[in-house]
N, C-alpha and C positions, 0 to 999 in steps of 0.2 A: 528601521527595524520592521520586520515582518512577523506578525503573531500567528502561529499555527496552533490548531487544536486537533489532537489525536483522540478520537472518540473510541474508547475501549468498552464496548457494550456486550452484554450477555445475550448471546444468540439463542433463541428458542425454536421450537418446531412450528410456531405460529407466525406466519409471514406478517400478518397485520400487526401483531405485537412488536415484531422486529422493526417494522417501519415506524411505528409510533414511538418506540424507544429511540430510534435514530433521530426522529424529529425533535424530541425533547432535548437530546444531547446537542443537536445543532443550534437550537434556540439558545441554550445556555452558553455554548461556545461563542455565538455572536454577541450575546449580552456581555461576555467577559472580554470582548475586544478582538476576537479572532478575525482575521481577514481571509484565512483559508482553513478548511477543515478536512479531515481524513476519516473515513469509515473503514472497518476491517474487511478482510477477505471473506466472501460468502456470508455477508452480514444479514441477508434476508432468509437464510435457510440453514439447516444443520450441515456441517461440513462432512458429508457422507455421500459416497458415489451413488448410493441407492436412492438418494433424495433429489439429485440434481435435475433429472428430467421432470419430475413432478412439480418442482418449483421454478422451472425455467420460464423465461419471458423473452419476447422479442424486444429489440432496441431499435427505435426510440419509443415505441408505442406501448410497451409493457407498463404495468402498474408501478413497479419500483422506479423505473426511469422517469416516468411522469411525476411521481411524488418527489423525487430528488430535485428535479428541475424546479418545481414549485418552491421547495425549501431553499435552494440556492438563491432564487430570486427574492423570496420573502426576507431572507436574512442578509442579502447582499454579500454572499460568500463565494469565493472560488471553492469548489467542492470536488474532492477526489472521492468518488462514490464507492469506496471499498471494491468489492467485486460481487457479481451475481452470476448464476448460470444463465447464459444467453442461448436462446434458440435461434439458429440461423438455418432455415431449411430443415434438413434432417439432422444437422450437426449441433452439438452443444459445445460452448466455449466457457471458460472461466474469464469473465470480462469486467474490466474497470472502466467506468464512464466518468469523464471530468467535465464539470460545468463551470461557466463563468457567472458573475453575479447577476446577470440578466436571465439566468436559467437556461442558457443555450449550451448545447453540447459542443465542446471545443476539440475533444479527442476521445478515442476509446482505445484501450489496450487489451488485447486478448493474450492471456498467459502463454508465454512461448515454451517454457520448459515445464512439462507436466510432472506432477509429483508421483513418481513410480519408485518406491523404495521398499526394501525388506531388511530391517535391521534385526539381527539375532537377539532374541530376548527383549525386543523393543517394538517398534512400530512397523506395520505392513500396510501399505496403501498404494493403490494403482489407479490414478486419475485417468490414464489412457484407456481404461476399459469403457469409459463413457464420454470422455472429453476429447476434442480435437485441439491441436496446438495452434497458437497464433504464429505470426512470422515477421514481426517488426519490433524495432526499438522505438519507443513512443516518447515524444517530446511535445510540450505545449508551451505557448507564449503567455506571459503574464506581465503586468507593469513592473515587476521586480526582475525580469529576465526569463530565461528559458528553464523550465523544470522538466524532469523526467518521471515516468511511472513504470513500475514493474510489479509483478505479483509473486510473493512468497518464494517459491523454489527458484524463480528467476535470479534471485540474489546470489545463488551459488555459482553462477556462471559469470565470472568477472568481465569477460569480453562484452557482455551486454551493457553493463554499467559503464564500462570504458567507452563504448561507442556513443552513449548518450553524453558523457562528459566531453568527449572530443567534438561533439556537435553543439556544445555550448550549454548543456544542462548544468546548473550550479547547485541544484537541489534535486534529489531523487526520492520519491515517495514509494513505499512498499507496503500496500495492504497485504497482510500475511497472517497465517494461522499455524505457527510452529507448534509442536506437540511436546509432551513431557519426556520424550526421548531426545529429540533434536534441540529443543529449546534450551535446556540448561547447558548443553554442550556447545552449541554453535550460534545461538541467536545474537548475543552481544558481539561475539567474535566476528561474525560475518558483517554486521553493520559497521563495526569499527574498521575492518579491513577494507571494505569498499570505499568508505569515506577517506581513509588514509591513502589508499592507492590513487584516488582521483582528486584528492584535495577539494572535496565537496561536502555538503550536508547530506546525510542519509537519515530518513525518518521512517520508522516502521509502526504500522497500526495493526494491532491484534485484537481478536475477540477476548473478552474476559474468560476466565476459566470456569468451566462447569464440570465438576468431577463425575457427574452422573450421565454425561453425554457419551455417545459412542466414540467420539473423537474429542479428547481432552486438550484444549488449547493451552499454551504456555502463558499467554498474556504478556506483560512486560513491554507494552508499547514504549518506544524510546526515540530519542533524537541524539545524533552524533555529529560533531562539528568537523571541519576540514583538517583539524589536527589529529583526528582519530579518537577524540575523547567523548565520553558519554556526557551530554549536557543535562539530561533529565530522563527518568524512567519510572513507569508505574510498577506496581506489584501485579498480582494475578486478578485482583478484584475490579469490578466495573468502575470507570472513572474517566475523566477528561484530562489529558496532559496538555498544558499550555506551555509553549516555548516561544521565545523571541529570538529570531535569527538576525544576526548582524552580518549581512552578506559581504561586507568589507573584509571579513575574516578570510574569505577565499583568496583574494589577491594578496593579503598579508601573508598567508601561509605559503602561497606560491612564490612570493618574493623571498621568504626566509629559506625555503627548501625548493629550489627551482627545477624540479624534475620535469616540468613541462617543457622548459627550454632545452634541457639536456637529453631528452628522450631520443633514442636512435630508432626512428620509424622505419629505417631501411632494414632493421634486423627483425622486426615483428609487425 
């Protein structure tokens, strides 16, 4: 069994408060037996394109990355560090950094698909006004096998998750901040679809909901198993979702419904 903690924290406009809140959640997660923890998308700043440059940091020398490395080491956790605005030269990225229990960076993922949407009577958001896209499918090695990471809008592009699964990822983590338009409609559906398509575990970590913020997150951090069923899910409030993954379920599911053996790669 692998115990995962999804930390659904309430993000504020104060970076230090956000880092302190993350630290408290990670301490509790470790105390409750988690071996790997996940923070939300843009957990150190408001999810607002007008804020990203002001809160941006370099990696690995920025305050947030240094603090997360210390926390991963202190609590002996693999840590999927949500995402932060990364400053790389003149460019900004929406970036997730993953740490091992020694506090070492083992991989980083820059959000590939930027959130540019305009839903009638709903949400309008254009990340590409300030952010640059990444260009890779990101996998990292653990004692439990290969895991993948993508960020929020990336989940809507099934070929990205498929590429990670084909390259051996049996769990994919998605720090994400769906909103009150797309969340109720698509959040659970997308995680179940990607899990079922690839017969893997899909886990999504969201910020808690703050109805007073400029961008209102849906919350509902969740875990979905390879059968496409929701294992556990939070509501909109702050909290830690602890889930135990039995990775043997992956092979059991693939034996029961052998789509990986039957797949016609020559057709697609």
